[in-house]
N, CA, C and O atoms as a Tripos MOL2 file, in Angstrom:
@<TRIPOS>MOLECULE
protein
  264   263    66     0     0
PROTEIN
NO_CHARGES

@<TRIPOS>ATOM
      1 N         -10.2710  -32.6940   10.4060 N.3       1 MET1
      2 CA        -10.1780  -31.3300   10.8660 C.3       1 MET1
      3 C          -9.1700  -30.5990    9.9780 C.2       1 MET1
      4 O          -8.0910  -31.1170    9.6880 O.2       1 MET1
      5 N          -9.5340  -29.3950    9.5550 N.am      2 VAL2
      6 CA         -8.6880  -28.5880    8.6870 C.3       2 VAL2
      7 C          -8.4810  -27.2170    9.3320 C.2       2 VAL2
      8 O          -9.4320  -26.6000    9.8120 O.2       2 VAL2
      9 N          -7.2410  -26.7520    9.3390 N.am      3 VAL3
     10 CA         -6.9350  -25.4170    9.8550 C.3       3 VAL3
     11 C          -6.8130  -24.4670    8.6680 C.2       3 VAL3
     12 O          -5.9630  -24.6580    7.7980 O.2       3 VAL3
     13 N          -7.6630  -23.4470    8.6350 N.am      4 THR4
     14 CA         -7.5840  -22.4300    7.5970 C.3       4 THR4
     15 C          -7.0700  -21.1420    8.2230 C.2       4 THR4
     16 O          -6.9780  -21.0280    9.4450 O.2       4 THR4
     17 N          -6.7400  -20.1850    7.3880 N.am      5 ASN5
     18 CA         -6.1950  -18.9410    7.9200 C.3       5 ASN5
     19 C          -6.5080  -17.7810    6.9890 C.2       5 ASN5
     20 O          -6.9260  -17.9630    5.8450 O.2       5 ASN5
     21 N          -6.2930  -16.5940    7.5120 N.am      6 ASN6
     22 CA         -6.4440  -15.3920    6.6890 C.3       6 ASN6
     23 C          -5.1520  -14.5670    6.7150 C.2       6 ASN6
     24 O          -5.1820  -13.3360    6.7300 O.2       6 ASN6
     25 N          -4.0220  -15.2760    6.7210 N.am      7 ILE7
     26 CA         -2.7130  -14.6240    6.7420 C.3       7 ILE7
     27 C          -2.5470  -13.7070    5.5380 C.2       7 ILE7
     28 O          -2.1490  -12.5510    5.6840 O.2       7 ILE7
     29 N          -2.8520  -14.2170    4.3540 N.am      8 ARG8
     30 CA         -2.6490  -13.4210    3.1430 C.3       8 ARG8
     31 C          -3.4310  -12.1150    3.2010 C.2       8 ARG8
     32 O          -2.8950  -11.0560    2.8740 O.2       8 ARG8
     33 N          -4.6860  -12.1810    3.6120 N.am      9 GLU9
     34 CA         -5.5150  -10.9790    3.6790 C.3       9 GLU9
     35 C          -4.9420   -9.9540    4.6590 C.2       9 GLU9
     36 O          -4.8600   -8.7640    4.3550 O.2       9 GLU9
     37 N          -4.5500  -10.4340    5.8300 N.am     10 ILE10
     38 CA         -3.9780   -9.5390    6.8450 C.3      10 ILE10
     39 C          -2.6690   -8.9440    6.3310 C.2      10 ILE10
     40 O          -2.4340   -7.7410    6.4440 O.2      10 ILE10
     41 N          -1.8320   -9.7950    5.7720 N.am     11 ARG11
     42 CA         -0.5350   -9.3720    5.2620 C.3      11 ARG11
     43 C          -0.6880   -8.3070    4.1840 C.2      11 ARG11
     44 O           0.0030   -7.2890    4.2120 O.2      11 ARG11
     45 N          -1.5890   -8.5390    3.2370 N.am     12 GLU12
     46 CA         -1.7910   -7.5980    2.1410 C.3      12 GLU12
     47 C          -2.3990   -6.2850    2.6290 C.2      12 GLU12
     48 O          -2.0330   -5.2140    2.1430 O.2      12 GLU12
     49 N          -3.3250   -6.3590    3.5880 N.am     13 GLN13
     50 CA         -3.9110   -5.1360    4.1560 C.3      13 GLN13
     51 C          -2.8520   -4.2640    4.8160 C.2      13 GLN13
     52 O          -2.9470   -3.0370    4.8090 O.2      13 GLN13
     53 N          -1.8540   -4.9070    5.3790 N.am     14 ARG14
     54 CA         -0.8070   -4.1760    6.1080 C.3      14 ARG14
     55 C           0.4210   -3.8790    5.2460 C.2      14 ARG14
     56 O           1.3800   -3.2650    5.7140 O.2      14 ARG14
     57 N           0.3850   -4.3180    3.9830 N.am     15 GLY15
     58 CA          1.5060   -4.0520    3.0820 C.3      15 GLY15
     59 C           2.7640   -4.8350    3.4210 C.2      15 GLY15
     60 O           3.8790   -4.3480    3.2300 O.2      15 GLY15
     61 N           2.5810   -6.0470    3.9230 N.am     16 ILE16
     62 CA          3.7130   -6.8890    4.3220 C.3      16 ILE16
     63 C           3.9210   -7.9670    3.2620 C.2      16 ILE16
     64 O           2.9700   -8.6340    2.8550 O.2      16 ILE16
     65 N           5.1540   -8.1340    2.8200 N.am     17 TYR17
     66 CA          5.4890   -9.1750    1.8500 C.3      17 TYR17
     67 C           5.7490  -10.4840    2.5740 C.2      17 TYR17
     68 O           6.1240  -10.4960    3.7460 O.2      17 TYR17
     69 N           5.5450  -11.5950    1.8590 N.am     18 GLN18
     70 CA          5.7580  -12.9190    2.4470 C.3      18 GLN18
     71 C           7.1580  -13.0580    3.0190 C.2      18 GLN18
     72 O           7.3270  -13.5660    4.1280 O.2      18 GLN18
     73 N           8.1660  -12.6110    2.2740 N.am     19 ASN19
     74 CA          9.5350  -12.7920    2.7440 C.3      19 ASN19
     75 C           9.8100  -11.9680    4.0040 C.2      19 ASN19
     76 O          10.6080  -12.3850    4.8430 O.2      19 ASN19
     77 N           9.1670  -10.8130    4.1500 N.am     20 ASP20
     78 CA          9.3260  -10.0100    5.3580 C.3      20 ASP20
     79 C           8.6750  -10.6920    6.5560 C.2      20 ASP20
     80 O           9.2460  -10.7100    7.6460 O.2      20 ASP20
     81 N           7.4920  -11.2480    6.3590 N.am     21 LEU21
     82 CA          6.8200  -11.9810    7.4260 C.3      21 LEU21
     83 C           7.6600  -13.1860    7.8360 C.2      21 LEU21
     84 O           7.8630  -13.4380    9.0240 O.2      21 LEU21
     85 N           8.1450  -13.9270    6.8440 N.am     22 ALA22
     86 CA          8.9510  -15.1150    7.1200 C.3      22 ALA22
     87 C          10.1840  -14.7630    7.9500 C.2      22 ALA22
     88 O          10.4900  -15.4440    8.9290 O.2      22 ALA22
     89 N          10.8840  -13.7140    7.5640 N.am     23 ALA23
     90 CA         12.0930  -13.3040    8.2930 C.3      23 ALA23
     91 C          11.7460  -12.8800    9.7220 C.2      23 ALA23
     92 O          12.4870  -13.1880   10.6560 O.2      23 ALA23
     93 N          10.6380  -12.1840    9.8950 N.am     24 ALA24
     94 CA         10.2420  -11.6820   11.2130 C.3      24 ALA24
     95 C           9.8600  -12.7990   12.1770 C.2      24 ALA24
     96 O          10.0910  -12.6870   13.3800 O.2      24 ALA24
     97 N           9.2740  -13.8800   11.6510 N.am     25 ILE25
     98 CA          8.8120  -14.9550   12.5340 C.3      25 ILE25
     99 C           9.7810  -16.1390   12.5910 C.2      25 ILE25
    100 O           9.5610  -17.0820   13.3520 O.2      25 ILE25
    101 N          10.8530  -16.0960   11.7890 N.am     26 GLY26
    102 CA         11.8570  -17.1490   11.8510 C.3      26 GLY26
    103 C          11.5120  -18.4190   11.1000 C.2      26 GLY26
    104 O          12.0190  -19.4910   11.4290 O.2      26 GLY26
    105 N          10.6530  -18.3100   10.0920 N.am     27 PHE27
    106 CA         10.3230  -19.4410    9.2230 C.3      27 PHE27
    107 C          10.6660  -19.0710    7.7960 C.2      27 PHE27
    108 O          10.8170  -17.8900    7.4830 O.2      27 PHE27
    109 N          10.7920  -20.0530    6.9310 N.am     28 SER28
    110 CA         11.1360  -19.7750    5.5360 C.3      28 SER28
    111 C           9.9400  -19.2020    4.7800 C.2      28 SER28
    112 O           8.7880  -19.4010    5.1660 O.2      28 SER28
    113 N          10.2340  -18.4940    3.7070 N.am     29 THR29
    114 CA          9.1760  -17.9750    2.8390 C.3      29 THR29
    115 C           8.3540  -19.1250    2.2730 C.2      29 THR29
    116 O           7.1420  -19.0050    2.0980 O.2      29 THR29
    117 N           9.0160  -20.2310    1.9900 N.am     30 LYS30
    118 CA          8.3340  -21.4170    1.4670 C.3      30 LYS30
    119 C           7.2910  -21.9260    2.4710 C.2      30 LYS30
    120 O           6.1900  -22.3110    2.0770 O.2      30 LYS30
    121 N           7.6290  -21.9290    3.7430 N.am     31 THR31
    122 CA          6.6970  -22.3770    4.7790 C.3      31 THR31
    123 C           5.5140  -21.4180    4.8930 C.2      31 THR31
    124 O           4.3660  -21.8540    4.9750 O.2      31 THR31
    125 N           5.7900  -20.1200    4.8970 N.am     32 VAL32
    126 CA          4.7040  -19.1310    4.9610 C.3      32 VAL32
    127 C           3.7710  -19.3150    3.7630 C.2      32 VAL32
    128 O           2.5500  -19.3130    3.9200 O.2      32 VAL32
    129 N           4.3360  -19.4720    2.5890 N.am     33 SER33
    130 CA          3.5340  -19.6610    1.3770 C.3      33 SER33
    131 C           2.6770  -20.9180    1.4720 C.2      33 SER33
    132 O           1.4930  -20.8950    1.1330 O.2      33 SER33
    133 N           3.2780  -22.0150    1.9350 N.am     34 ARG34
    134 CA          2.5570  -23.2880    2.0550 C.3      34 ARG34
    135 C           1.3850  -23.1630    3.0190 C.2      34 ARG34
    136 O           0.2880  -23.6380    2.7290 O.2      34 ARG34
    137 N           1.6100  -22.5310    4.1570 N.am     35 VAL35
    138 CA          0.5430  -22.3760    5.1490 C.3      35 VAL35
    139 C          -0.5510  -21.4490    4.6180 C.2      35 VAL35
    140 O          -1.7370  -21.7250    4.8020 O.2      35 VAL35
    141 N          -0.1680  -20.3610    3.9670 N.am     36 GLU36
    142 CA         -1.1660  -19.4450    3.3880 C.3      36 GLU36
    143 C          -2.0980  -20.1700    2.4230 C.2      36 GLU36
    144 O          -3.3030  -19.9160    2.4020 O.2      36 GLU36
    145 N          -1.5330  -21.0710    1.6250 N.am     37 ARG37
    146 CA         -2.3260  -21.8200    0.6390 C.3      37 ARG37
    147 C          -3.1680  -22.9210    1.2810 C.2      37 ARG37
    148 O          -4.0920  -23.4470    0.6590 O.2      37 ARG37
    149 N          -2.8460  -23.2640    2.5250 N.am     38 GLY38
    150 CA         -3.5740  -24.3330    3.1950 C.3      38 GLY38
    151 C          -3.0270  -25.7090    2.8930 C.2      38 GLY38
    152 O          -3.7210  -26.7100    3.0740 O.2      38 GLY38
    153 N          -1.7780  -25.7690    2.4290 N.am     39 ASP39
    154 CA         -1.1290  -27.0500    2.1320 C.3      39 ASP39
    155 C          -0.4930  -27.6080    3.3980 C.2      39 ASP39
    156 O           0.7040  -27.4330    3.6230 O.2      39 ASP39
    157 N          -1.2750  -28.2670    4.2080 N.am     40 GLY40
    158 CA         -0.7810  -28.8440    5.4460 C.3      40 GLY40
    159 C          -1.1130  -27.9720    6.6400 C.2      40 GLY40
    160 O          -1.3480  -26.7710    6.5040 O.2      40 GLY40
    161 N          -1.1310  -28.5800    7.7910 N.am     41 ALA41
    162 CA         -1.4780  -27.8640    9.0210 C.3      41 ALA41
    163 C          -0.2430  -27.1610    9.5790 C.2      41 ALA41
    164 O           0.8340  -27.7540    9.6260 O.2      41 ALA41
    165 N          -0.3850  -25.9170    9.9970 N.am     42 PRO42
    166 CA          0.7390  -25.2120   10.5970 C.3      42 PRO42
    167 C           1.0120  -25.7250   12.0120 C.2      42 PRO42
    168 O           0.1120  -26.2230   12.6880 O.2      42 PRO42
    169 N           2.2480  -25.5970   12.4420 N.am     43 SER43
    170 CA          2.5980  -25.9920   13.8130 C.3      43 SER43
    171 C           2.0510  -24.9630   14.7890 C.2      43 SER43
    172 O           1.7370  -23.8360   14.4070 O.2      43 SER43
    173 N           1.9400  -25.3540   16.0350 N.am     44 ALA44
    174 CA          1.4900  -24.4250   17.0760 C.3      44 ALA44
    175 C           2.4470  -23.2460   17.1750 C.2      44 ALA44
    176 O           2.0190  -22.1050   17.3480 O.2      44 ALA44
    177 N           3.7410  -23.5210   17.0660 N.am     45 GLU45
    178 CA          4.7370  -22.4470   17.1310 C.3      45 GLU45
    179 C           4.5380  -21.4530   15.9890 C.2      45 GLU45
    180 O           4.6140  -20.2430   16.2030 O.2      45 GLU45
    181 N           4.2870  -21.9440   14.8000 N.am     46 PHE46
    182 CA          4.0490  -21.0630   13.6510 C.3      46 PHE46
    183 C           2.8350  -20.1760   13.9150 C.2      46 PHE46
    184 O           2.8870  -18.9640   13.7070 O.2      46 PHE46
    185 N           1.7480  -20.7830   14.3720 N.am     47 MET47
    186 CA          0.5260  -20.0170   14.6190 C.3      47 MET47
    187 C           0.7480  -18.9440   15.6810 C.2      47 MET47
    188 O           0.2700  -17.8190   15.5400 O.2      47 MET47
    189 N           1.4660  -19.2890   16.7340 N.am     48 LEU48
    190 CA          1.7350  -18.3210   17.8020 C.3      48 LEU48
    191 C           2.6140  -17.1740   17.3100 C.2      48 LEU48
    192 O           2.3620  -16.0130   17.6330 O.2      48 LEU48
    193 N           3.6390  -17.4970   16.5330 N.am     49 ARG49
    194 CA          4.5410  -16.4510   16.0360 C.3      49 ARG49
    195 C           3.8350  -15.5050   15.0700 C.2      49 ARG49
    196 O           4.0240  -14.2910   15.1380 O.2      49 ARG49
    197 N           3.0270  -16.0570   14.1760 N.am     50 VAL50
    198 CA          2.2920  -15.2080   13.2190 C.3      50 VAL50
    199 C           1.3150  -14.3090   13.9700 C.2      50 VAL50
    200 O           1.2410  -13.1090   13.7050 O.2      50 VAL50
    201 N           0.5810  -14.8780   14.8880 N.am     51 SER51
    202 CA         -0.3970  -14.1020   15.6470 C.3      51 SER51
    203 C           0.2720  -12.9970   16.4560 C.2      51 SER51
    204 O          -0.2310  -11.8760   16.5180 O.2      51 SER51
    205 N           1.3950  -13.3130   17.0670 N.am     52 LYS52
    206 CA          2.1230  -12.3070   17.8370 C.3      52 LYS52
    207 C           2.6370  -11.2030   16.9190 C.2      52 LYS52
    208 O           2.5500  -10.0240   17.2630 O.2      52 LYS52
    209 N           3.1690  -11.5670   15.7610 N.am     53 TYR53
    210 CA          3.6780  -10.5820   14.8040 C.3      53 TYR53
    211 C           2.5640   -9.6230   14.3710 C.2      53 TYR53
    212 O           2.7840   -8.4150   14.2770 O.2      53 TYR53
    213 N           1.3780  -10.1600   14.1100 N.am     54 PHE54
    214 CA          0.2410   -9.3370   13.6990 C.3      54 PHE54
    215 C          -0.4290   -8.6490   14.8910 C.2      54 PHE54
    216 O          -1.3070   -7.8050   14.7090 O.2      54 PHE54
    217 N          -0.0130   -9.0110   16.1100 N.am     55 ASN55
    218 CA         -0.6270   -8.4930   17.3330 C.3      55 ASN55
    219 C          -2.1320   -8.8120   17.3600 C.2      55 ASN55
    220 O          -2.9710   -7.9540   17.6340 O.2      55 ASN55
    221 N          -2.4280  -10.0760   17.0660 N.am     56 MET56
    222 CA         -3.8010  -10.5550   17.0180 C.3      56 MET56
    223 C          -3.8940  -11.8650   17.8030 C.2      56 MET56
    224 O          -2.8810  -12.5140   18.0640 O.2      56 MET56
    225 N          -5.1030  -12.2410   18.1720 N.am     57 LEU57
    226 CA         -5.3320  -13.5360   18.7940 C.3      57 LEU57
    227 C          -5.1700  -14.6330   17.7470 C.2      57 LEU57
    228 O          -5.4540  -14.4240   16.5670 O.2      57 LEU57
    229 N          -4.7130  -15.7980   18.1870 N.am     58 VAL58
    230 CA         -4.5440  -16.9340   17.2750 C.3      58 VAL58
    231 C          -5.8480  -17.2220   16.5460 C.2      58 VAL58
    232 O          -5.8490  -17.4690   15.3400 O.2      58 VAL58
    233 N          -6.9560  -17.1910   17.2780 N.am     59 GLU59
    234 CA         -8.2480  -17.5310   16.6700 C.3      59 GLU59
    235 C          -8.7600  -16.4740   15.6960 C.2      59 GLU59
    236 O          -9.7190  -16.7230   14.9650 O.2      59 GLU59
    237 N          -8.1350  -15.2960   15.6770 N.am     60 ASP60
    238 CA         -8.4860  -14.2740   14.6830 C.3      60 ASP60
    239 C          -7.7240  -14.4690   13.3750 C.2      60 ASP60
    240 O          -8.0920  -13.9040   12.3450 O.2      60 ASP60
    241 N          -6.6690  -15.2680   13.4220 N.am     61 VAL61
    242 CA         -5.8530  -15.5300   12.2280 C.3      61 VAL61
    243 C          -6.1110  -16.9390   11.6970 C.2      61 VAL61
    244 O          -6.1660  -17.1470   10.4850 O.2      61 VAL61
    245 N          -6.2670  -17.8950   12.5920 N.am     62 PHE62
    246 CA         -6.4250  -19.3080   12.2100 C.3      62 PHE62
    247 C          -7.7950  -19.8080   12.6520 C.2      62 PHE62
    248 O          -8.3060  -19.4140   13.7010 O.2      62 PHE62
    249 N          -8.3800  -20.6820   11.8370 N.am     63 HIS63
    250 CA         -9.7350  -21.1980   12.0900 C.3      63 HIS63
    251 C          -9.7310  -22.7100   11.8770 C.2      63 HIS63
    252 O          -9.1310  -23.2120   10.9270 O.2      63 HIS63
    253 N         -10.4020  -23.4230   12.7660 N.am     64 VAL64
    254 CA        -10.5250  -24.8780   12.6430 C.3      64 VAL64
    255 C         -11.8700  -25.1990   12.0190 C.2      64 VAL64
    256 O         -12.9220  -24.7730   12.4940 O.2      64 VAL64
    257 N         -11.8010  -25.9670   10.9320 N.am     65 GLU65
    258 CA        -13.0190  -26.4200   10.2560 C.3      65 GLU65
    259 C         -13.1000  -27.9340   10.3940 C.2      65 GLU65
    260 O         -12.1150  -28.6380   10.1730 O.2      65 GLU65
    261 N         -14.2470  -28.4170   10.7500 N.am     66 GLU66
    262 CA        -14.4400  -29.8680   10.9450 C.3      66 GLU66
    263 C         -14.7790  -30.5380    9.6400 C.2      66 GLU66
    264 O         -14.9760  -31.7530    9.6020 O.2      66 GLU66
@<TRIPOS>BOND
     1     1     2 1
     2     2     3 1
     3     3     4 2
     4     3     5 am
     5     5     6 1
     6     6     7 1
     7     7     8 2
     8     7     9 am
     9     9    10 1
    10    10    11 1
    11    11    12 2
    12    11    13 am
    13    13    14 1
    14    14    15 1
    15    15    16 2
    16    15    17 am
    17    17    18 1
    18    18    19 1
    19    19    20 2
    20    19    21 am
    21    21    22 1
    22    22    23 1
    23    23    24 2
    24    23    25 am
    25    25    26 1
    26    26    27 1
    27    27    28 2
    28    27    29 am
    29    29    30 1
    30    30    31 1
    31    31    32 2
    32    31    33 am
    33    33    34 1
    34    34    35 1
    35    35    36 2
    36    35    37 am
    37    37    38 1
    38    38    39 1
    39    39    40 2
    40    39    41 am
    41    41    42 1
    42    42    43 1
    43    43    44 2
    44    43    45 am
    45    45    46 1
    46    46    47 1
    47    47    48 2
    48    47    49 am
    49    49    50 1
    50    50    51 1
    51    51    52 2
    52    51    53 am
    53    53    54 1
    54    54    55 1
    55    55    56 2
    56    55    57 am
    57    57    58 1
    58    58    59 1
    59    59    60 2
    60    59    61 am
    61    61    62 1
    62    62    63 1
    63    63    64 2
    64    63    65 am
    65    65    66 1
    66    66    67 1
    67    67    68 2
    68    67    69 am
    69    69    70 1
    70    70    71 1
    71    71    72 2
    72    71    73 am
    73    73    74 1
    74    74    75 1
    75    75    76 2
    76    75    77 am
    77    77    78 1
    78    78    79 1
    79    79    80 2
    80    79    81 am
    81    81    82 1
    82    82    83 1
    83    83    84 2
    84    83    85 am
    85    85    86 1
    86    86    87 1
    87    87    88 2
    88    87    89 am
    89    89    90 1
    90    90    91 1
    91    91    92 2
    92    91    93 am
    93    93    94 1
    94    94    95 1
    95    95    96 2
    96    95    97 am
    97    97    98 1
    98    98    99 1
    99    99   100 2
   100    99   101 am
   101   101   102 1
   102   102   103 1
   103   103   104 2
   104   103   105 am
   105   105   106 1
   106   106   107 1
   107   107   108 2
   108   107   109 am
   109   109   110 1
   110   110   111 1
   111   111   112 2
   112   111   113 am
   113   113   114 1
   114   114   115 1
   115   115   116 2
   116   115   117 am
   117   117   118 1
   118   118   119 1
   119   119   120 2
   120   119   121 am
   121   121   122 1
   122   122   123 1
   123   123   124 2
   124   123   125 am
   125   125   126 1
   126   126   127 1
   127   127   128 2
   128   127   129 am
   129   129   130 1
   130   130   131 1
   131   131   132 2
   132   131   133 am
   133   133   134 1
   134   134   135 1
   135   135   136 2
   136   135   137 am
   137   137   138 1
   138   138   139 1
   139   139   140 2
   140   139   141 am
   141   141   142 1
   142   142   143 1
   143   143   144 2
   144   143   145 am
   145   145   146 1
   146   146   147 1
   147   147   148 2
   148   147   149 am
   149   149   150 1
   150   150   151 1
   151   151   152 2
   152   151   153 am
   153   153   154 1
   154   154   155 1
   155   155   156 2
   156   155   157 am
   157   157   158 1
   158   158   159 1
   159   159   160 2
   160   159   161 am
   161   161   162 1
   162   162   163 1
   163   163   164 2
   164   163   165 am
   165   165   166 1
   166   166   167 1
   167   167   168 2
   168   167   169 am
   169   169   170 1
   170   170   171 1
   171   171   172 2
   172   171   173 am
   173   173   174 1
   174   174   175 1
   175   175   176 2
   176   175   177 am
   177   177   178 1
   178   178   179 1
   179   179   180 2
   180   179   181 am
   181   181   182 1
   182   182   183 1
   183   183   184 2
   184   183   185 am
   185   185   186 1
   186   186   187 1
   187   187   188 2
   188   187   189 am
   189   189   190 1
   190   190   191 1
   191   191   192 2
   192   191   193 am
   193   193   194 1
   194   194   195 1
   195   195   196 2
   196   195   197 am
   197   197   198 1
   198   198   199 1
   199   199   200 2
   200   199   201 am
   201   201   202 1
   202   202   203 1
   203   203   204 2
   204   203   205 am
   205   205   206 1
   206   206   207 1
   207   207   208 2
   208   207   209 am
   209   209   210 1
   210   210   211 1
   211   211   212 2
   212   211   213 am
   213   213   214 1
   214   214   215 1
   215   215   216 2
   216   215   217 am
   217   217   218 1
   218   218   219 1
   219   219   220 2
   220   219   221 am
   221   221   222 1
   222   222   223 1
   223   223   224 2
   224   223   225 am
   225   225   226 1
   226   226   227 1
   227   227   228 2
   228   227   229 am
   229   229   230 1
   230   230   231 1
   231   231   232 2
   232   231   233 am
   233   233   234 1
   234   234   235 1
   235   235   236 2
   236   235   237 am
   237   237   238 1
   238   238   239 1
   239   239   240 2
   240   239   241 am
   241   241   242 1
   242   242   243 1
   243   243   244 2
   244   243   245 am
   245   245   246 1
   246   246   247 1
   247   247   248 2
   248   247   249 am
   249   249   250 1
   250   250   251 1
   251   251   252 2
   252   251   253 am
   253   253   254 1
   254   254   255 1
   255   255   256 2
   256   255   257 am
   257   257   258 1
   258   258   259 1
   259   259   260 2
   260   259   261 am
   261   261   262 1
   262   262   263 1
   263   263   264 2
@<TRIPOS>SUBSTRUCTURE
     1 MET1         2 RESIDUE 1 A MET
     2 VAL2         6 RESIDUE 1 A VAL
     3 VAL3        10 RESIDUE 1 A VAL
     4 THR4        14 RESIDUE 1 A THR
     5 ASN5        18 RESIDUE 1 A ASN
     6 ASN6        22 RESIDUE 1 A ASN
     7 ILE7        26 RESIDUE 1 A ILE
     8 ARG8        30 RESIDUE 1 A ARG
     9 GLU9        34 RESIDUE 1 A GLU
    10 ILE10       38 RESIDUE 1 A ILE
    11 ARG11       42 RESIDUE 1 A ARG
    12 GLU12       46 RESIDUE 1 A GLU
    13 GLN13       50 RESIDUE 1 A GLN
    14 ARG14       54 RESIDUE 1 A ARG
    15 GLY15       58 RESIDUE 1 A GLY
    16 ILE16       62 RESIDUE 1 A ILE
    17 TYR17       66 RESIDUE 1 A TYR
    18 GLN18       70 RESIDUE 1 A GLN
    19 ASN19       74 RESIDUE 1 A ASN
    20 ASP20       78 RESIDUE 1 A ASP
    21 LEU21       82 RESIDUE 1 A LEU
    22 ALA22       86 RESIDUE 1 A ALA
    23 ALA23       90 RESIDUE 1 A ALA
    24 ALA24       94 RESIDUE 1 A ALA
    25 ILE25       98 RESIDUE 1 A ILE
    26 GLY26      102 RESIDUE 1 A GLY
    27 PHE27      106 RESIDUE 1 A PHE
    28 SER28      110 RESIDUE 1 A SER
    29 THR29      114 RESIDUE 1 A THR
    30 LYS30      118 RESIDUE 1 A LYS
    31 THR31      122 RESIDUE 1 A THR
    32 VAL32      126 RESIDUE 1 A VAL
    33 SER33      130 RESIDUE 1 A SER
    34 ARG34      134 RESIDUE 1 A ARG
    35 VAL35      138 RESIDUE 1 A VAL
    36 GLU36      142 RESIDUE 1 A GLU
    37 ARG37      146 RESIDUE 1 A ARG
    38 GLY38      150 RESIDUE 1 A GLY
    39 ASP39      154 RESIDUE 1 A ASP
    40 GLY40      158 RESIDUE 1 A GLY
    41 ALA41      162 RESIDUE 1 A ALA
    42 PRO42      166 RESIDUE 1 A PRO
    43 SER43      170 RESIDUE 1 A SER
    44 ALA44      174 RESIDUE 1 A ALA
    45 GLU45      178 RESIDUE 1 A GLU
    46 PHE46      182 RESIDUE 1 A PHE
    47 MET47      186 RESIDUE 1 A MET
    48 LEU48      190 RESIDUE 1 A LEU
    49 ARG49      194 RESIDUE 1 A ARG
    50 VAL50      198 RESIDUE 1 A VAL
    51 SER51      202 RESIDUE 1 A SER
    52 LYS52      206 RESIDUE 1 A LYS
    53 TYR53      210 RESIDUE 1 A TYR
    54 PHE54      214 RESIDUE 1 A PHE
    55 ASN55      218 RESIDUE 1 A ASN
    56 MET56      222 RESIDUE 1 A MET
    57 LEU57      226 RESIDUE 1 A LEU
    58 VAL58      230 RESIDUE 1 A VAL
    59 GLU59      234 RESIDUE 1 A GLU
    60 ASP60      238 RESIDUE 1 A ASP
    61 VAL61      242 RESIDUE 1 A VAL
    62 PHE62      246 RESIDUE 1 A PHE
    63 HIS63      250 RESIDUE 1 A HIS
    64 VAL64      254 RESIDUE 1 A VAL
    65 GLU65      258 RESIDUE 1 A GLU
    66 GLU66      262 RESIDUE 1 A GLU
């Protein structure tokens, strides 16, 4: 199972930089970058914080692929 996301697309559409997103959700820029690239599965806390920051449902930002 692989978790993919569209964080970069949402972030760029809204004019948000990685470091601003990272600071807002309490994770490092390195972690945001790693998750955006799909290098490892994000934690549930990360997914919830990103979704809340974007004011979107978790399933609108993150997708599970079998």
